[in-house]
Each structure stands twice: as structure tokens, then as C-alpha cells.
All heavy atoms as an XYZ file, in Angstrom:
864
protein
N      71.580     69.842   -109.214
C      72.865     69.363   -108.770
C      73.630     68.660   -109.878
O      73.420     68.908   -111.056
N      74.491     67.782   -109.436
C      75.375     67.073   -110.365
C      74.590     66.165   -111.319
O      74.869     66.108   -112.502
C      76.346     66.226   -109.544
C      77.624     65.900   -110.267
C      78.623     65.258   -109.325
O      78.947     65.866   -108.293
O      79.033     64.142   -109.638
N      73.563     65.486   -110.792
C      72.767     64.583   -111.624
C      72.062     65.352   -112.733
O      72.057     64.929   -113.879
C      71.715     63.843   -110.765
O      72.393     63.207   -109.700
C      70.965     62.827   -111.584
N      71.493     66.498   -112.381
C      70.760     67.282   -113.368
C      71.692     67.733   -114.501
O      71.335     67.658   -115.668
C      70.088     68.485   -112.708
C      69.179     69.227   -113.682
C      68.373     70.308   -113.002
N      67.368     69.705   -112.142
C      66.980     70.217   -110.982
N      67.495     71.338   -110.531
N      66.059     69.627   -110.257
N      72.902     68.191   -114.160
C      73.818     68.651   -115.214
C      74.275     67.479   -116.086
O      74.442     67.623   -117.289
C      75.013     69.399   -114.631
O      75.823     68.526   -113.876
N      74.436     66.299   -115.496
C      74.811     65.116   -116.275
C      73.688     64.742   -117.236
O      73.924     64.420   -118.394
C      75.131     63.944   -115.354
N      72.441     64.794   -116.759
C      71.294     64.508   -117.624
C      71.212     65.516   -118.758
O      70.936     65.160   -119.898
C      69.985     64.535   -116.817
C      69.662     63.279   -116.032
C      68.433     63.504   -115.169
C      69.433     62.110   -116.971
N      71.439     66.786   -118.431
C      71.375     67.829   -119.446
C      72.442     67.567   -120.521
O      72.184     67.704   -121.698
C      71.570     69.205   -118.804
C      71.102     70.326   -119.692
C      70.980     71.681   -119.004
N      71.917     71.898   -117.927
C      71.568     72.091   -116.637
N      70.309     72.064   -116.284
N      72.481     72.315   -115.724
N      73.609     67.134   -120.102
C      74.698     66.835   -121.028
C      74.310     65.675   -121.948
O      74.487     65.741   -123.155
C      75.973     66.491   -120.255
S      77.380     66.151   -121.323
N      73.729     64.628   -121.378
C      73.298     63.469   -122.166
C      72.206     63.880   -123.140
O      72.240     63.542   -124.314
C      72.803     62.317   -121.247
C      72.061     61.272   -122.054
C      73.980     61.710   -120.515
N      71.235     64.659   -122.658
C      70.132     65.093   -123.508
C      70.665     65.960   -124.658
O      70.275     65.790   -125.798
C      69.101     65.863   -122.686
C      67.795     66.045   -123.422
C      66.719     66.692   -122.550
N      66.403     65.903   -121.385
C      66.447     66.372   -120.126
N      66.782     67.614   -119.880
N      66.138     65.597   -119.122
N      71.572     66.882   -124.360
C      72.124     67.761   -125.390
C      72.861     66.935   -126.442
O      72.700     67.131   -127.635
C      73.069     68.789   -124.776
C      73.536     69.834   -125.788
C      74.445     70.880   -125.185
N      73.904     71.484   -123.973
C      74.476     71.415   -122.768
N      75.623     70.762   -122.606
N      73.932     71.989   -121.726
N      73.650     65.955   -125.997
C      74.391     65.118   -126.927
C      73.418     64.343   -127.817
O      73.637     64.180   -129.003
C      75.286     64.146   -126.142
C      76.478     63.699   -126.934
C      77.467     62.905   -126.120
N      76.856     62.294   -124.970
C      77.447     62.162   -123.786
N      78.660     62.590   -123.601
N      76.845     61.588   -122.788
N      72.310     63.886   -127.228
C      71.308     63.142   -127.979
C      70.683     64.032   -129.049
O      70.554     63.633   -130.197
C      70.233     62.608   -127.015
C      69.246     61.707   -127.666
N      69.585     60.446   -128.097
C      67.946     61.878   -127.978
C      68.522     59.889   -128.638
N      67.519     60.731   -128.586
N      70.300     65.253   -128.666
C      69.665     66.187   -129.599
C      70.639     66.573   -130.713
O      70.275     66.651   -131.874
C      69.148     67.445   -128.848
C      67.966     67.053   -127.953
C      68.748     68.539   -129.814
C      67.592     68.105   -126.940
N      71.883     66.787   -130.363
C      72.871     67.196   -131.354
C      73.388     66.007   -132.172
O      74.179     66.188   -133.086
C      74.054     67.893   -130.657
C      73.669     69.221   -130.039
C      74.747     69.782   -129.125
O      75.803     69.130   -128.971
O      74.518     70.854   -128.557
N      72.959     64.818   -131.821
C      73.381     63.633   -132.573
C      74.812     63.247   -132.283
O      75.570     62.924   -133.194
N      75.186     63.280   -131.029
C      76.551     62.922   -130.633
C      76.860     61.473   -130.948
O      75.985     60.689   -131.268
N      78.123     61.094   -130.892
C      78.542     59.752   -131.268
C      77.893     58.688   -130.386
O      77.693     58.889   -129.200
C      80.067     59.644   -131.170
O      80.464     59.873   -129.841
N      77.541     57.571   -131.007
C      76.976     56.443   -130.280
C      75.544     56.652   -129.827
O      75.024     55.873   -129.056
N      74.912     57.710   -130.303
C      73.556     58.019   -129.840
C      72.527     57.793   -130.938
O      71.521     58.460   -130.991
C      73.481     59.475   -129.362
C      74.375     59.790   -128.191
S      73.961     58.883   -126.684
C      72.422     59.682   -126.236
N      72.812     56.888   -131.873
C      71.852     56.700   -132.949
C      71.827     55.269   -133.448
O      72.621     54.439   -133.049
C      72.158     57.657   -134.097
O      73.416     57.366   -134.626
N      70.885     55.025   -134.347
C      70.683     53.717   -134.943
C      71.208     53.789   -136.371
O      70.904     54.737   -137.105
C      69.178     53.376   -134.929
C      68.706     53.255   -133.466
C      68.889     52.106   -135.713
C      67.223     53.434   -133.287
N      71.999     52.814   -136.764
C      72.524     52.762   -138.134
C      71.560     51.974   -139.007
O      71.246     50.823   -138.700
C      73.887     52.065   -138.161
O      74.814     52.798   -137.392
N      71.072     52.607   -140.074
C      70.193     51.925   -141.025
C      71.010     51.667   -142.282
O      71.484     52.604   -142.930
C      68.943     52.765   -141.358
C      68.031     51.998   -142.318
C      68.183     53.141   -140.088
N      71.194     50.387   -142.608
C      71.950     50.013   -143.810
C      71.024     50.086   -145.018
O      69.954     49.490   -145.020
C      72.506     48.595   -143.681
C      73.667     48.473   -142.739
C      74.485     47.223   -143.055
N      75.836     47.311   -142.559
C      76.788     48.089   -143.054
N      76.541     48.871   -144.066
N      77.987     48.094   -142.543
N      71.504     50.795   -146.040
C      70.710     51.004   -147.253
C      71.260     50.083   -148.345
O      72.454     50.147   -148.667
C      70.809     52.477   -147.715
C      70.496     53.453   -146.564
C      69.922     52.726   -148.929
C      69.112     53.359   -145.988
N      70.412     49.236   -148.940
C      70.893     48.333   -149.993
C      71.208     49.127   -151.267
O      70.654     50.205   -151.483
C      69.713     47.389   -150.212
C      68.516     48.197   -149.825
C      68.973     49.092   -148.701
N      72.090     48.591   -152.126
C      72.470     49.304   -153.352
C      71.283     49.787   -154.183
O      71.309     50.902   -154.695
C      73.302     48.269   -154.123
C      73.881     47.399   -153.052
C      72.823     47.331   -151.976
N      70.235     48.977   -154.274
C      69.083     49.331   -155.111
C      68.341     50.575   -154.594
O      67.651     51.241   -155.365
C      68.127     48.118   -155.269
C      67.411     47.816   -153.972
C      67.154     48.324   -156.400
N      68.494     50.911   -153.325
C      67.813     52.085   -152.763
C      68.735     53.286   -152.557
O      68.284     54.354   -152.160
C      67.151     51.722   -151.425
C      66.004     50.714   -151.480
C      65.432     50.476   -150.093
C      64.907     51.184   -152.431
N      70.018     53.118   -152.841
C      70.971     54.209   -152.556
C      70.776     55.432   -153.438
O      71.200     56.518   -153.071
C      72.412     53.699   -152.644
C      72.744     52.807   -151.465
C      74.156     52.281   -151.497
N      74.264     51.192   -150.533
C      75.164     50.224   -150.601
N      76.054     50.208   -151.578
N      75.172     49.276   -149.688
N      70.111     55.258   -154.583
C      69.818     56.430   -155.409
C      68.907     57.396   -154.646
O      68.911     58.591   -154.906
C      69.131     56.037   -156.736
O      67.966     55.279   -156.434
C      70.055     55.239   -157.631
N      68.139     56.875   -153.688
C      67.214     57.695   -152.895
C      67.887     58.317   -151.677
O      67.276     59.119   -150.974
C      66.013     56.863   -152.435
C      65.269     56.223   -153.580
N      64.610     56.941   -154.541
C      65.114     54.920   -153.914
C      64.065     56.116   -155.426
N      64.355     54.885   -155.061
N      69.134     57.920   -151.383
C      69.843     58.467   -150.210
C      71.105     59.216   -150.629
O      72.007     59.408   -149.810
C      70.228     57.339   -149.219
O      71.130     56.432   -149.871
C      69.013     56.594   -148.699
N      71.173     59.601   -151.896
C      72.351     60.300   -152.376
C      73.587     59.417   -152.357
O      74.696     59.911   -152.234
N      73.375     58.110   -152.440
C      74.497     57.170   -152.463
C      74.926     56.667   -151.090
O      75.803     55.821   -150.998
N      74.297     57.184   -150.025
C      74.693     56.768   -148.669
C      74.399     55.289   -148.449
O      73.312     54.812   -148.760
C      73.965     57.605   -147.629
N      75.397     54.568   -147.907
C      75.229     53.150   -147.592
C      74.613     52.957   -146.218
O      73.949     51.962   -145.961
C      76.591     52.439   -147.621
C      77.243     52.421   -148.974
C      78.613     51.765   -148.894
C      79.271     51.769   -150.260
N      80.575     51.102   -150.221
N      74.888     53.902   -145.307
C      74.365     53.840   -143.938
C      73.847     55.226   -143.577
O      74.520     56.228   -143.833
C      75.453     53.413   -142.926
C      74.908     53.415   -141.503
C      76.014     52.044   -143.280
N      72.648     55.273   -143.005
C      72.073     56.531   -142.534
C      71.820     56.380   -141.040
O      71.235     55.386   -140.604
C      70.755     56.858   -143.273
C      70.144     58.142   -142.744
C      71.002     56.962   -144.781
N      72.271     57.331   -140.254
C      72.075     57.286   -138.801
C      70.861     58.111   -138.410
O      70.752     59.280   -138.785
C      73.312     57.830   -138.084
O      74.392     56.954   -138.297
N      69.938     57.476   -137.692
C      68.715     58.141   -137.236
C      68.417     57.696   -135.811
O      69.074     56.803   -135.277
C      67.508     57.815   -138.156
C      67.685     58.426   -139.528
C      67.272     56.325   -138.265
N      67.411     58.309   -135.204
C      66.959     57.925   -133.869
C      65.524     57.447   -133.951
O      64.754     57.914   -134.794
C      67.032     59.116   -132.904
C      68.462     59.423   -132.488
O      69.184     58.470   -132.157
O      68.836     60.591   -132.507
N      65.144     56.552   -133.055
C      63.765     56.093   -132.970
C      63.635     55.047   -131.886
O      64.502     54.189   -131.753
N      62.552     55.122   -131.122
C      62.342     54.178   -130.026
C      61.774     52.847   -130.516
O      61.861     51.838   -129.837
C      61.403     54.780   -128.985
N      61.175     52.874   -131.722
C      60.648     51.645   -132.325
C      61.148     51.585   -133.761
O      61.633     52.584   -134.315
C      59.097     51.632   -132.357
O      58.663     52.701   -133.209
C      58.494     51.761   -130.974
N      61.001     50.420   -134.377
C      61.400     50.290   -135.768
C      60.614     51.263   -136.639
O      61.168     51.912   -137.522
C      61.193     48.847   -136.247
C      61.526     48.610   -137.718
C      62.982     48.955   -138.025
C      61.219     47.175   -138.103
N      59.319     51.392   -136.377
C      58.492     52.316   -137.156
C      59.001     53.745   -137.051
O      59.110     54.455   -138.056
N      59.329     54.188   -135.835
C      59.836     55.551   -135.632
C      61.192     55.723   -136.309
O      61.482     56.775   -136.891
C      59.942     55.854   -134.138
N      62.012     54.683   -136.267
C      63.327     54.725   -136.911
C      63.177     54.873   -138.417
O      63.831     55.709   -139.049
C      64.124     53.444   -136.574
O      64.304     53.383   -135.154
C      65.469     53.416   -137.259
N      62.284     54.075   -139.016
C      62.084     54.145   -140.463
C      61.430     55.461   -140.868
O      61.736     56.018   -141.922
C      61.259     52.944   -140.948
C      61.959     51.590   -140.821
C      61.024     50.463   -141.232
C      63.250     51.550   -141.637
N      60.548     55.986   -140.019
C      59.919     57.296   -140.291
C      60.992     58.393   -140.270
O      60.952     59.326   -141.078
C      58.825     57.607   -139.279
C      57.565     56.845   -139.545
C      56.719     57.533   -140.617
N      55.848     56.581   -141.250
C      55.645     56.500   -142.560
N      56.257     57.304   -143.386
N      54.836     55.614   -143.051
N      61.939     58.300   -139.331
C      63.031     59.280   -139.266
C      63.885     59.187   -140.532
O      64.318     60.211   -141.073
C      63.874     59.056   -138.014
N      64.109     57.973   -141.019
C      64.861     57.767   -142.252
C      64.140     58.425   -143.426
O      64.743     59.144   -144.228
C      65.033     56.262   -142.509
C      65.680     55.880   -143.844
C      67.137     56.313   -143.885
C      65.545     54.381   -144.073
N      62.829     58.195   -143.511
C      62.024     58.752   -144.598
C      61.951     60.281   -144.504
O      61.894     60.969   -145.523
C      60.618     58.097   -144.586
C      59.632     58.858   -145.443
C      60.729     56.647   -145.055
N      61.982     60.820   -143.273
C      61.985     62.278   -143.108
C      63.249     62.881   -143.728
O      63.204     63.964   -144.316
C      61.878     62.653   -141.630
N      64.377     62.163   -143.618
C      65.632     62.628   -144.207
C      65.682     62.388   -145.712
O      66.284     63.154   -146.453
C      66.820     61.910   -143.552
C      67.130     62.248   -142.100
C      68.223     61.334   -141.575
C      67.543     63.707   -141.967
N      65.067     61.291   -146.157
C      65.109     60.883   -147.565
C      63.692     60.506   -148.013
O      63.357     59.324   -148.099
C      66.067     59.699   -147.749
C      67.461     59.994   -147.297
N      68.323     60.790   -148.014
C      68.133     59.622   -146.179
C      69.478     60.883   -147.365
N      69.382     60.191   -146.248
N      62.847     61.525   -148.303
C      61.423     61.286   -148.609
C      61.159     60.308   -149.749
O      60.139     59.623   -149.750
C      60.895     62.686   -148.950
C      61.836     63.626   -148.262
C      63.178     62.950   -148.289
N      62.067     60.202   -150.704
C      61.855     59.293   -151.831
C      61.805     57.832   -151.385
O      61.289     56.978   -152.109
C      62.950     59.484   -152.882
N      62.327     57.539   -150.192
C      62.294     56.165   -149.680
C      60.901     55.747   -149.217
O      60.633     54.557   -149.096
C      63.276     56.002   -148.509
C      64.751     55.953   -148.863
C      65.591     55.935   -147.599
C      65.061     54.735   -149.719
N      60.027     56.716   -148.948
C      58.719     56.390   -148.379
C      57.994     55.328   -149.193
O      57.578     54.306   -148.657
C      57.858     57.640   -148.244
C      56.595     57.359   -147.453
O      56.664     56.965   -146.301
N      55.448     57.541   -148.081
N      57.850     55.560   -150.502
C      57.097     54.602   -151.317
C      57.872     53.312   -151.557
O      57.289     52.319   -151.986
C      56.670     55.238   -152.636
C      57.815     55.661   -153.524
C      57.332     56.461   -154.724
O      56.327     57.167   -154.614
O      57.989     56.366   -155.770
N      59.167     53.315   -151.272
C      59.955     52.096   -151.399
C      59.796     51.185   -150.180
O      59.957     49.977   -150.278
C      61.448     52.433   -151.569
C      61.750     53.369   -152.722
C      61.391     52.763   -154.065
O      61.616     51.581   -154.293
N      60.837     53.563   -154.956
N      59.507     51.794   -149.015
C      59.458     51.060   -147.756
C      58.033     50.818   -147.268
O      57.704     49.742   -146.782
C      60.265     51.807   -146.672
C      61.746     51.886   -147.076
C      60.123     51.130   -145.307
C      62.589     52.755   -146.159
N      57.176     51.844   -147.418
C      55.832     51.787   -146.845
C      54.738     51.684   -147.898
O      54.832     52.279   -148.971
C      55.551     53.036   -145.997
C      56.372     53.121   -144.744
C      57.417     54.016   -144.641
C      56.092     52.313   -143.652
C      58.186     54.111   -143.483
C      56.846     52.392   -142.491
C      57.890     53.290   -142.407
N      53.680     50.933   -147.551
C      52.449     50.924   -148.338
C      51.685     52.213   -148.026
O      52.030     52.937   -147.097
C      51.573     49.709   -147.947
C      52.204     48.360   -148.216
C      52.223     47.989   -149.697
O      51.705     48.764   -150.539
O      52.774     46.912   -150.007
N      50.605     52.472   -148.756
C      49.794     53.677   -148.531
C      49.217     53.708   -147.115
O      48.989     54.779   -146.553
C      48.675     53.761   -149.569
N      48.985     52.523   -146.517
C      48.411     52.462   -145.163
C      49.486     52.463   -144.069
O      49.207     52.139   -142.918
C      47.493     51.242   -145.024
C      48.236     49.918   -145.167
O      49.466     49.928   -145.396
O      47.587     48.866   -145.052
N      50.728     52.807   -144.447
C      51.858     52.910   -143.509
C      52.353     51.585   -142.954
O      53.077     51.563   -141.965
C      51.557     53.885   -142.362
C      51.532     55.314   -142.863
O      52.365     55.694   -143.691
N      50.585     56.096   -142.401
N      51.964     50.480   -143.579
C      52.551     49.192   -143.207
C      53.784     48.980   -144.087
O      53.942     49.642   -145.120
C      51.557     48.031   -143.424
O      51.148     48.020   -144.798
C      50.350     48.162   -142.506
N      54.654     48.070   -143.675
C      55.827     47.758   -144.490
C      55.387     47.097   -145.791
O      54.486     46.264   -145.783
C      56.739     46.766   -143.750
C      57.776     47.307   -142.802
C      58.553     46.145   -142.192
C      58.714     48.285   -143.470
N      56.033     47.470   -146.874
C      55.740     46.795   -148.144
C      56.057     45.310   -147.996
O      57.006     44.938   -147.324
C      56.581     47.400   -149.269
C      56.038     48.728   -149.739
C      56.589     49.052   -151.116
N      55.996     50.258   -151.640
C      54.831     50.303   -152.307
N      54.147     49.195   -152.517
N      54.364     51.436   -152.756
N      55.272     44.490   -148.645
C      55.414     43.039   -148.510
C      56.784     42.550   -148.953
O      57.339     41.626   -148.392
C      54.308     42.361   -149.326
C      54.036     40.941   -148.935
C      52.921     40.368   -149.748
N      53.197     40.593   -151.164
C      52.269     40.613   -152.107
N      51.021     40.451   -151.792
N      52.599     40.810   -153.361
N      57.335     43.181   -149.988
C      58.609     42.717   -150.546
C      59.831     43.343   -149.885
O      60.946     43.156   -150.362
C      58.641     42.940   -152.056
C      58.203     44.299   -152.483
C      56.938     44.672   -152.840
C      59.014     45.474   -152.595
N      56.919     46.001   -153.168
C      58.174     46.522   -153.022
C      60.353     45.745   -152.370
C      58.631     47.817   -153.229
C      60.819     47.037   -152.577
C      59.957     48.054   -153.004
N      59.608     44.108   -148.816
C      60.734     44.698   -148.096
C      60.938     43.923   -146.794
O      60.020     43.806   -145.984
C      60.487     46.192   -147.794
C      61.571     46.741   -146.883
C      60.428     46.991   -149.085
N      62.138     43.378   -146.608
C      62.483     42.705   -145.359
C      63.350     43.657   -144.546
O      64.259     44.279   -145.084
C      63.248     41.411   -145.633
C      62.391     40.417   -146.389
O      61.255     40.164   -146.022
N      62.924     39.879   -147.466
N      63.031     43.767   -143.265
C      63.802     44.640   -142.386
C      64.312     43.802   -141.225
O      63.558     43.049   -140.611
C      62.951     45.824   -141.874
C      63.780     46.727   -140.985
C      62.376     46.619   -143.046
N      65.600     43.936   -140.943
C      66.233     43.183   -139.864
C      66.703     44.145   -138.786
O      67.284     45.185   -139.082
C      67.416     42.369   -140.406
C      66.958     41.323   -141.391
C      66.791     41.629   -142.734
C      66.639     40.042   -140.963
C      66.329     40.682   -143.636
C      66.182     39.083   -141.852
C      66.027     39.410   -143.191
O      65.563     38.464   -144.071
N      66.430     43.796   -137.541
C      66.856     44.589   -136.385
C      67.909     43.766   -135.655
O      67.591     42.706   -135.121
C      65.655     44.912   -135.463
C      66.111     45.685   -134.240
C      64.585     45.697   -136.232
N      69.135     44.229   -135.707
C      70.264     43.486   -135.137
C      70.271     42.034   -135.599
O      70.441     41.109   -134.813
C      70.262     43.573   -133.602
C      71.210     44.661   -133.093
O      71.903     45.290   -133.925
O      71.270     44.865   -131.878
N      70.027     41.826   -136.883
C      70.127     40.496   -137.480
C      68.866     39.651   -137.447
O      68.827     38.592   -138.046
N      67.824     40.111   -136.737
C      66.584     39.331   -136.643
C      65.508     39.960   -137.524
O      65.344     41.182   -137.547
C      66.107     39.265   -135.203
N      64.771     39.131   -138.247
C      63.692     39.595   -139.120
C      62.621     40.292   -138.275
O      62.035     39.688   -137.375
C      63.094     38.406   -139.863
C      62.097     38.800   -140.942
O      61.495     39.894   -140.856
O      61.905     37.999   -141.872
N      62.356     41.547   -138.582
C      61.398     42.344   -137.800
C      59.998     41.736   -137.815
O      59.242     41.886   -136.862
C      61.350     43.783   -138.314
N      59.654     41.028   -138.894
C      58.314     40.411   -138.966
C      58.148     39.330   -137.901
O      57.047     39.021   -137.491
C      58.069     39.814   -140.353
C      57.965     40.869   -141.439
C      57.625     40.243   -142.787
N      58.055     41.055   -143.901
C      57.418     42.123   -144.359
N      56.317     42.512   -143.780
N      57.886     42.792   -145.389
N      59.273     38.744   -137.460
C      59.223     37.722   -136.415
C      59.432     38.316   -135.030
O      59.390     37.600   -134.039
C      60.268     36.625   -136.681
C      60.061     35.939   -137.996
N      61.099     35.498   -138.782
C      58.930     35.640   -138.673
C      60.606     34.956   -139.890
N      59.292     35.033   -139.845
N      59.699     39.611   -134.978
C      59.828     40.317   -133.696
C      58.498     41.022   -133.457
O      57.497     40.370   -133.300
C      61.011     41.291   -133.752
C      62.389     40.651   -134.011
C      63.443     41.713   -134.259
C      62.786     39.769   -132.833
N      58.500     42.329   -133.468
C      57.247     43.060   -133.255
C      56.834     43.910   -134.431
O      56.072     44.865   -134.269
N      57.367     43.592   -135.623
C      57.057     44.409   -136.790
C      57.523     45.834   -136.564
O      58.602     46.070   -136.017
N      56.696     46.809   -136.959
C      57.055     48.217   -136.795
C      57.095     48.639   -135.334
O      57.657     49.672   -135.002
C      56.087     49.112   -137.578
C      56.184     48.988   -139.100
C      55.091     49.811   -139.771
C      57.561     49.393   -139.607
N      56.511     47.818   -134.452
C      56.528     48.127   -133.007
C      57.768     47.569   -132.307
O      57.933     47.748   -131.103
C      55.265     47.562   -132.329
C      53.967     48.154   -132.859
C      53.947     49.678   -132.765
O      54.281     50.208   -131.687
O      53.619     50.334   -133.770
N      58.638     46.893   -133.054
C      59.862     46.336   -132.466
C      60.665     47.455   -131.803
O      60.967     48.460   -132.446
C      60.725     45.664   -133.551
O      59.943     44.644   -134.184
C      61.988     45.055   -132.958
N      60.996     47.312   -130.519
C      61.788     48.357   -129.853
C      63.184     48.460   -130.472
O      63.780     47.444   -130.841
C      61.896     47.876   -128.397
C      60.893     46.790   -128.246
C      60.659     46.210   -129.614
N      63.662     49.683   -130.609
C      65.018     49.913   -131.082
C      65.736     50.774   -130.054
O      65.097     51.464   -129.269
C      65.017     50.609   -132.461
O      64.167     51.752   -132.402
C      64.533     49.679   -133.562
N      67.058     50.689   -130.055
C      67.831     51.456   -129.077
C      69.119     51.935   -129.730
O      69.522     51.420   -130.773
C      68.127     50.611   -127.842
C      69.009     49.428   -128.125
C      69.169     48.478   -126.947
N      70.172     47.473   -127.260
C      69.995     46.462   -128.100
N      68.846     46.308   -128.720
N      70.967     45.597   -128.333
N      69.749     52.888   -129.094
C      70.996     53.434   -129.608
C      72.013     52.336   -129.842
O      72.137     51.414   -129.043
C      71.576     54.458   -128.627
C      70.721     55.704   -128.528
O      70.042     56.031   -129.519
O      70.721     56.340   -127.472
N      72.710     52.428   -130.958
C      73.808     51.517   -131.233
C      73.443     50.268   -132.017
O      74.329     49.524   -132.413
N      72.147     50.023   -132.255
C      71.794     48.820   -133.012
C      71.867     49.101   -134.505
O      71.983     50.241   -134.933
C      70.406     48.264   -132.644
C      69.300     49.203   -133.109
C      70.306     47.944   -131.171
C      67.955     48.524   -133.156
N      71.783     48.040   -135.283
C      71.805     48.173   -136.732
C      70.493     47.660   -137.307
O      70.012     46.590   -136.941
C      72.962     47.374   -137.319
C      73.077     47.507   -138.824
C      74.272     46.742   -139.365
O      74.212     45.502   -139.425
O      75.261     47.397   -139.713
N      69.911     48.452   -138.193
C      68.707     48.063   -138.923
C      69.142     47.879   -140.372
O      69.856     48.712   -140.926
C      67.613     49.146   -138.804
C      66.444     48.869   -139.754
C      67.113     49.238   -137.368
N      68.741     46.764   -140.987
C      69.094     46.489   -142.373
C      67.808     46.377   -143.190
O      66.895     45.641   -142.813
C      69.905     45.174   -142.488
C      70.226     44.861   -143.951
C      71.188     45.268   -141.674
N      67.755     47.122   -144.280
C      66.613     47.048   -145.201
C      67.041     46.193   -146.384
O      68.057     46.484   -147.021
C      66.210     48.449   -145.698
C      65.821     49.330   -144.514
C      65.071     48.352   -146.713
C      65.624     50.790   -144.886
N      66.287     45.125   -146.664
C      66.606     44.244   -147.781
C      65.372     44.016   -148.639
O      64.514     43.205   -148.289
C      67.102     42.884   -147.276
C      68.546     42.776   -146.833
C      68.844     41.348   -146.404
C      69.486     43.189   -147.936
N      65.265     44.721   -149.758
C      64.138     44.442   -150.654
C      64.320     43.044   -151.243
O      65.440     42.680   -151.606
C      64.257     45.501   -151.751
C      65.250     46.493   -151.267
C      66.112     45.794   -150.250
N      63.239     42.292   -151.313
C      63.304     40.971   -151.928
C      63.546     41.168   -153.419
O      62.904     42.006   -154.044
C      62.007     40.219   -151.685
N      64.490     40.437   -153.965
C      64.800     40.574   -155.392
C      64.027     39.552   -156.203
O      63.891     38.415   -155.798
C      66.305     40.348   -155.619
C      67.172     41.415   -155.007
S      66.911     42.964   -155.872
C      67.179     44.111   -154.543
N      63.535     39.996   -157.346
C      62.856     39.079   -158.259
C      63.899     38.219   -158.937
O      65.062     38.623   -159.065
C      62.060     39.870   -159.282
N      63.487     37.044   -159.379
C      64.418     36.182   -160.104
C      65.025     35.141   -159.195
O      64.494     34.843   -158.137
N      66.136     34.588   -159.592
C      66.755     33.523   -158.805
C      65.918     32.270   -158.878
O      65.361     31.949   -159.910
N      65.799     31.579   -157.766
C      65.092     30.295   -157.739
C      63.590     30.464   -157.592
O      62.835     29.539   -157.775
C      65.632     29.434   -156.602
N      63.140     31.675   -157.250
C      61.709     31.891   -157.038
C      60.969     31.866   -158.369
O      61.446     32.382   -159.380
C      61.491     33.227   -156.347
N      59.792     31.266   -158.367
C      58.972     31.224   -159.580
C      58.353     32.599   -159.829
O      58.001     33.284   -158.874
C      57.857     30.188   -159.417
N      58.228     33.016   -161.082
C      57.582     34.301   -161.369
C      56.154     34.328   -160.870
O      55.519     33.266   -160.747
C      57.616     34.385   -162.906
C      58.676     33.409   -163.327
C      58.698     32.335   -162.273
N      55.630     35.507   -160.602
C      54.248     35.629   -160.130
C      53.304     34.993   -161.137
O      53.482     35.130   -162.349
C      53.905     37.100   -159.942
N      52.315     34.276   -160.644
C      51.326     33.668   -161.507
C      51.637     32.246   -161.898
O      50.860     31.603   -162.565
N      52.766     31.727   -161.498
C      53.084     30.330   -161.848
C      52.874     29.418   -160.663
O      52.968     29.822   -159.540
C      54.540     30.220   -162.306
C      54.725     30.770   -163.694
C      56.073     30.367   -164.281
O      56.974     29.983   -163.524
O      56.217     30.420   -165.497
């Protein structure tokens, strides 16, 4: 009936990547060489981990920038889900939904932080 056709329409729009049906991942300048210069990449994922995996599927060179060999987030990469640090939420299990913004911020060396070993 009517409900089924409406669901089919929503599902089709989701599969085709229709407007408002994705998560915006902000790419910092230091990583844009791996995304062809893109500042924002739109992907889908039910969790932060799935979202970042979808990003890496589109831009494989980002994998070693974001993930350790054991598939955990690199220690020096901070990821924010709608402005909140993912490490204080659920890490890679943090739920994500259409329309939110994920920001990747690699920690920069220098500034006020002491060099390693001091």
C-alpha cells in the first residue's frame, strides 16, 4: 500500500545518496591530500566506526592516518561527533545519524606541548 511505497522511496533515496541522508565528515587541511583536496566528505554509517570505515573505503590513503593496525583510532587523532569528543562518548561505537557532522582533528606537534621524552 501507501506505506510500502513511501518506505521504498525513502530506501531508494538513501541508497542513491539523496540530500540530507548522510553524515558530513570534515577533513582537516593536513589530510586533504588524501581526499583529493575535499574539505568535507559525505558518507553513511550507523556508528562512528562504520562512518570512518565508509570514509576510508572512498579514500583508502586515510586508513593509516586514522586507524592503528588493530583498527582502533590512532592516539593522536581526535574525532568529534556533533562537537563532542568521541573518546568521551562511545568511541568507535558512538551512534551516528543522518545530518550530523563528524570532525577529524589530528593533534599537532609543537605549540605549548613539551616534545616527546621531556
